[in-house]
C-alpha positions as MATLAB code, in Angstrom:
seq = 'MRIGFLINPVAGMGGRVGLKGTDGKVAEARARGAEPRAPDRARRGLDALAERAPGTAVFTWDDPMGASEVRDAGFDPTVLGAPAGDETDADDTAAAVEAFREAGVDLVLFVGGDGTAADVAEALEGSDVPMLGVPAGVKVYSSVFAVSPEDAAYVAATFERAERREVMDIDEDEYREGEVHPELRAVAHVPVAEQLQSGKQTGGGTVESLATGVADDVRARPGTTWVLGPGSTVGEVKERLEFEGSPIGVDVYRDGDVLALDAAESEILDSLGEDNVIVVTPIGGQGFVFGRGNPQLSPAVIRECDLEIVASRDKLDDLRVLRVDTDDPELDEELRGWVKVRVGRFERRMMKIV';
ca = [
     -95.962  -45.405  110.627;
     -95.704  -41.646  110.887;
     -98.536  -39.726  109.160;
     -98.919  -36.000  108.505;
    -102.647  -35.238  108.559;
    -104.507  -32.185  107.377;
    -107.933  -30.936  106.445;
    -109.040  -28.199  104.122;
    -112.129  -27.374  106.184;
    -114.035  -25.545  103.321;
    -113.446  -28.274  100.664;
    -116.644  -29.180   98.917;
    -118.859  -26.778  100.879;
    -120.171  -25.140   97.552;
    -121.410  -28.433   96.011;
    -124.802  -28.962   97.512;
    -125.779  -25.401   97.173;
    -124.978  -25.397   93.485;
    -121.709  -23.466   93.425;
    -119.594  -26.324   91.978;
    -116.745  -25.418   94.085;
    -115.532  -23.297   96.881;
    -112.580  -21.443   95.469;
    -113.497  -17.802   96.163;
    -117.014  -18.622   97.132;
    -116.745  -19.614  100.789;
    -118.898  -16.651  101.926;
    -121.567  -17.228   99.326;
    -121.664  -20.886  100.198;
    -122.279  -20.004  103.843;
    -124.828  -17.472  102.818;
    -126.657  -20.160  101.011;
    -126.657  -22.424  104.103;
    -123.864  -24.800  103.118;
    -122.444  -26.985  105.782;
    -118.832  -28.160  106.017;
    -118.342  -31.639  104.363;
    -114.569  -32.189  104.872;
    -114.721  -32.646  108.637;
    -117.132  -35.582  108.360;
    -115.191  -37.119  105.733;
    -111.988  -36.796  107.825;
    -113.576  -38.468  110.837;
    -114.718  -41.428  108.662;
    -111.108  -41.859  107.386;
    -109.522  -41.430  110.778;
    -111.944  -43.897  112.645;
    -111.076  -46.508  110.005;
    -107.375  -45.841  110.414;
    -107.659  -46.061  114.301;
    -109.407  -49.364  113.910;
    -106.762  -50.793  111.348;
    -103.524  -49.193  112.773;
    -104.126  -47.698  116.263;
    -100.472  -47.208  116.931;
    -100.109  -44.791  114.016;
     -98.143  -41.634  115.045;
    -100.173  -38.792  113.755;
     -98.825  -35.171  113.151;
    -101.365  -32.595  112.410;
    -102.247  -28.858  112.307;
    -104.442  -27.122  114.787;
    -108.205  -26.541  114.192;
    -109.924  -26.461  111.919;
    -107.259  -28.323  109.950;
    -107.302  -31.478  111.852;
    -106.497  -31.700  115.516;
    -109.974  -32.186  116.948;
    -110.834  -34.791  114.397;
    -107.544  -36.693  115.005;
    -108.119  -36.591  118.828;
    -111.785  -37.790  118.386;
    -110.578  -40.809  116.563;
    -108.450  -41.782  119.646;
    -105.083  -40.694  118.585;
    -102.789  -38.516  120.624;
    -101.598  -36.158  117.880;
     -98.427  -33.975  117.684;
     -99.731  -30.624  116.680;
     -97.038  -28.797  114.857;
     -98.699  -25.417  114.246;
    -101.891  -23.606  113.536;
    -103.613  -21.607  110.743;
    -102.499  -18.043  110.389;
    -105.959  -16.545  110.464;
    -109.643  -17.328  110.855;
    -109.912  -18.464  107.289;
    -107.591  -21.117  106.196;
    -105.816  -20.859  102.628;
    -103.142  -22.361  100.512;
    -100.393  -20.868  102.574;
    -101.698  -22.691  105.657;
    -101.650  -25.960  103.755;
     -98.046  -25.237  102.568;
     -96.925  -24.419  106.137;
     -98.510  -27.801  107.491;
     -96.892  -29.847  104.754;
     -93.487  -28.285  105.276;
     -93.680  -28.963  108.992;
     -94.669  -32.616  108.346;
     -91.629  -32.942  106.070;
     -89.372  -31.773  108.710;
     -90.935  -34.196  111.155;
     -90.055  -37.033  108.883;
     -93.558  -38.378  108.197;
     -93.938  -41.367  105.891;
     -97.098  -40.083  104.368;
     -99.146  -36.922  104.044;
    -102.772  -37.753  104.259;
    -105.055  -34.782  103.327;
    -108.713  -34.102  103.097;
    -110.006  -31.940  100.346;
    -110.285  -31.600   96.496;
    -108.052  -30.977   93.533;
    -107.053  -27.497   94.697;
    -105.929  -28.977   98.094;
    -104.070  -31.738   96.279;
    -102.151  -29.245   94.091;
    -101.190  -27.191   97.127;
     -99.844  -30.356   98.956;
     -97.972  -31.583   95.864;
     -96.276  -28.141   95.381;
     -95.308  -28.228   99.073;
     -93.851  -31.693   98.689;
     -91.921  -30.995   95.456;
     -88.274  -32.175   95.638;
     -89.248  -34.852   98.268;
     -89.924  -38.594   98.143;
     -92.645  -38.271  100.693;
     -95.908  -39.679   99.267;
     -99.271  -38.082   99.524;
    -102.774  -39.516   99.580;
    -106.171  -37.804   99.393;
    -109.428  -38.371  101.109;
    -111.859  -37.024   98.560;
    -114.009  -34.067   99.881;
    -114.080  -31.524   96.980;
    -116.738  -31.040   94.366;
    -114.399  -31.809   91.624;
    -112.036  -34.691   92.204;
    -110.158  -35.157   88.819;
    -106.740  -36.108   90.141;
    -105.405  -39.591   90.593;
    -104.017  -39.047   93.973;
    -107.230  -39.757   95.824;
    -108.575  -42.941   97.414;
    -112.066  -43.862   96.278;
    -113.506  -43.304   99.796;
    -112.370  -42.207  103.266;
    -112.261  -45.757  104.413;
    -110.172  -46.751  101.455;
    -107.806  -43.966  102.138;
    -107.329  -45.507  105.658;
    -106.750  -48.986  104.319;
    -104.053  -47.761  101.828;
    -102.416  -45.442  104.512;
    -102.078  -48.438  106.913;
    -100.937  -51.043  104.362;
     -99.031  -49.545  101.373;
     -95.441  -50.580  100.746;
     -94.264  -48.467   97.859;
     -95.265  -45.341   95.889;
     -95.506  -44.391   92.310;
     -95.709  -41.059   90.391;
     -99.332  -39.938   89.587;
    -100.849  -36.811   88.238;
    -102.485  -33.873   90.057;
    -105.137  -32.159   87.828;
    -107.196  -29.060   88.573;
    -109.601  -26.848   86.590;
    -110.467  -23.201   86.672;
    -113.550  -23.098   88.750;
    -114.961  -19.930   87.186;
    -114.730  -21.637   83.722;
    -116.200  -24.750   85.224;
    -119.374  -22.722   86.494;
    -119.710  -21.531   82.907;
    -119.731  -25.111   81.604;
    -116.195  -25.248   80.514;
    -114.082  -28.116   81.624;
    -110.350  -28.001   80.864;
    -108.321  -30.076   83.231;
    -104.703  -29.078   83.557;
    -101.744  -30.931   84.970;
    -100.613  -29.085   88.113;
     -98.019  -31.505   89.508;
     -96.811  -34.981   89.582;
     -96.759  -36.599   93.003;
     -95.537  -39.675   94.801;
     -98.717  -41.664   95.689;
     -99.075  -45.134   97.350;
     -99.583  -47.952   95.041;
    -102.972  -49.503   95.672;
    -106.136  -50.733   93.945;
    -108.136  -48.438   96.128;
    -107.196  -45.240   94.295;
    -109.402  -43.665   91.656;
    -108.249  -43.180   88.037;
    -107.753  -39.707   86.560;
    -110.643  -38.035   84.837;
    -110.916  -39.164   81.288;
    -113.486  -38.458   78.543;
    -115.750  -41.403   77.490;
    -116.224  -41.915   73.805;
    -119.016  -43.185   71.707;
    -122.264  -41.763   70.404;
    -125.369  -41.291   72.709;
    -127.983  -40.087   70.226;
    -130.041  -43.256   70.446;
    -129.574  -43.557   74.092;
    -130.804  -39.978   74.749;
    -133.789  -40.589   72.388;
    -134.760  -43.644   74.522;
    -134.680  -41.738   77.573;
    -136.610  -38.852   76.138;
    -139.255  -41.250   74.906;
    -139.557  -42.657   78.519;
    -139.956  -39.115   79.942;
    -142.768  -38.343   77.633;
    -144.294  -41.682   78.368;
    -144.490  -41.026   82.136;
    -146.739  -38.046   82.818;
    -146.604  -36.797   86.378;
    -143.038  -38.175   86.866;
    -140.268  -35.658   88.101;
    -136.985  -36.166   86.278;
    -133.761  -35.135   88.014;
    -131.186  -34.830   85.215;
    -127.509  -34.935   86.344;
    -124.538  -33.180   84.785;
    -122.502  -34.294   81.807;
    -122.676  -34.396   78.070;
    -124.533  -37.703   77.998;
    -127.402  -36.395   80.033;
    -127.132  -33.136   78.181;
    -128.159  -35.053   74.978;
    -131.281  -36.017   76.856;
    -132.039  -32.493   77.716;
    -131.755  -31.366   74.089;
    -134.234  -34.057   73.070;
    -136.631  -32.581   75.688;
    -136.036  -29.325   73.971;
    -134.661  -27.251   76.627;
    -131.073  -25.809   77.278;
    -129.877  -27.447   80.440;
    -126.891  -26.612   82.660;
    -124.029  -28.597   81.232;
    -122.495  -29.320   84.643;
    -125.392  -28.738   86.794;
    -128.495  -30.558   87.928;
    -131.919  -29.611   86.243;
    -135.356  -30.767   87.203;
    -137.957  -31.462   84.667;
    -141.719  -32.561   84.651;
    -144.425  -32.673   81.955;
    -142.816  -30.329   79.585;
    -141.733  -27.667   82.255;
    -138.276  -27.030   83.698;
    -138.815  -26.798   87.409;
    -135.305  -25.867   88.218;
    -132.064  -25.139   86.374;
    -128.659  -25.624   87.906;
    -130.466  -26.698   90.987;
    -129.027  -26.866   94.536;
    -130.075  -29.699   96.823;
    -132.799  -27.647   98.454;
    -134.384  -26.697   95.129;
    -134.270  -30.423   93.956;
    -136.137  -31.574   97.163;
    -138.664  -28.733   96.725;
    -139.394  -29.792   93.182;
    -139.900  -33.567   93.735;
    -143.217  -35.242   93.573;
    -144.557  -38.725   94.335;
    -142.754  -40.315   91.434;
    -139.203  -39.290   90.833;
    -136.200  -40.582   88.693;
    -132.659  -39.499   88.668;
    -130.868  -39.706   85.372;
    -127.095  -39.736   85.772;
    -123.947  -40.940   83.713;
    -120.887  -42.259   85.402;
    -117.628  -40.209   85.150;
    -115.485  -41.608   82.440;
    -112.383  -43.483   83.491;
    -113.426  -43.340   87.196;
    -116.938  -44.777   87.139;
    -118.429  -42.657   89.875;
    -122.265  -42.455   89.674;
    -122.536  -40.323   92.808;
    -120.009  -38.397   94.723;
    -117.901  -36.721   92.118;
    -119.152  -33.560   90.451;
    -122.866  -33.979   91.499;
    -123.074  -33.486   95.260;
    -126.442  -31.661   94.688;
    -127.729  -35.253   94.411;
    -127.400  -35.773   98.113;
    -128.523  -38.834  100.094;
    -131.892  -37.086  100.778;
    -132.524  -36.544   97.067;
    -131.241  -40.112   96.117;
    -133.611  -41.659   98.740;
    -136.557  -40.085   97.118;
    -135.913  -41.133   93.685;
    -135.530  -44.231   91.357;
    -132.095  -44.436   89.500;
    -131.557  -44.539   85.758;
    -127.870  -44.763   84.769;
    -126.929  -44.073   81.224;
    -123.563  -44.287   79.336;
    -122.095  -44.901   76.113;
    -120.871  -48.347   75.251;
    -117.357  -46.879   74.747;
    -117.385  -45.403   78.250;
    -118.463  -48.638   79.886;
    -115.835  -50.615   78.000;
    -113.285  -48.454   79.728;
    -114.767  -49.187   83.150;
    -114.571  -52.468   85.161;
    -116.925  -51.267   87.800;
    -119.099  -48.343   88.971;
    -118.659  -46.592   92.206;
    -120.612  -44.326   94.652;
    -119.411  -42.047   97.498;
    -122.493  -40.253   98.783;
    -121.333  -39.177  102.185;
    -123.682  -41.688  103.651;
    -122.034  -45.218  104.050;
    -125.455  -46.883  104.686;
    -126.838  -45.450  101.392;
    -123.597  -46.485   99.549;
    -123.993  -50.047  100.771;
    -127.699  -50.045   99.545;
    -126.637  -48.806   96.158;
    -123.868  -51.458   95.736;
    -124.575  -54.505   93.538;
    -125.456  -55.305   89.884;
    -127.463  -52.461   88.028;
    -128.712  -52.008   84.500;
    -127.071  -49.235   82.636;
    -128.781  -47.823   79.524;
    -126.395  -47.891   76.477;
    -128.921  -47.521   73.716;
    -132.594  -46.643   72.956;
    -133.626  -49.969   74.276;
    -130.369  -51.840   75.170;
    -128.958  -52.123   78.707;
    -125.808  -53.648   80.077;
    -125.338  -55.103   83.506;
    -122.580  -53.393   85.583;
    -121.645  -53.736   89.227;
    -121.438  -50.805   91.700;
    -118.835  -51.661   94.219;
];
């Protein structure tokens, strides 16, 4: 197996500091104290690949686009080139992928988000070389990503054939304003495997009674801090609490007061009290509770809170399971298992987090 491996080193940096993406916001993300997310995700995937397929021939691009991470995992990579400047961009991704194609790789394995996926797919256009993503972006709408870094390694080491799947992306400036309009950017060859996530879909069904039930619980628990995640379902809860929340951000509420709107991880942690509850809804079609669209809900935040998952019945009907991808494998393991998901004012349905 010959794999071309690259990292978008700034993918996902804006998430925990509330920027909802990194396109055009790298400097601001760093000013807010953001730490790179992609290299750690890369190391997890490469460590798993080294354990499963240590004889893999890995071709990569020089730092910060993969060389050190590949060597740290125990591979002896062939480094085919280097970024053109101090800050990497789409041109560097395209150059790396073109070099991988010329080297005759069997798969391009990349670490990033939807923007990186689109760049890789564009560079592979006209070839049959498959691509596979290790999810590291804030928004991961495309169906070319594995569920986790470890799943990406498993798929890379074991796949036998590829199929055509969609690469989706959104305008991040519109996304920050609460407008979500995924657009098809490319169709790419991707390994056939159960460990791939589905493309982003919209869940249907009414949520009025569900939101009323959550709002009733909020009012019945004075002193409790409520960390309300993004999405239209939780947005209904915010409306019933009579405040205009951020549609794609995280808001913090306690005893009739909004403590933080569109909060970053640090603001959430500063707002927590002794009794805290996170309210989140899974992403329709994918089932992610944590790890897609809400990186502000970091492992540190999650460990300080109880969890309330809410979803319409129609949304759950389209999901076989729920998923988590928090950047903390131990926490992911703790969260796995059967959970009660609120589907009405009083009703709940059992779902499994895998």
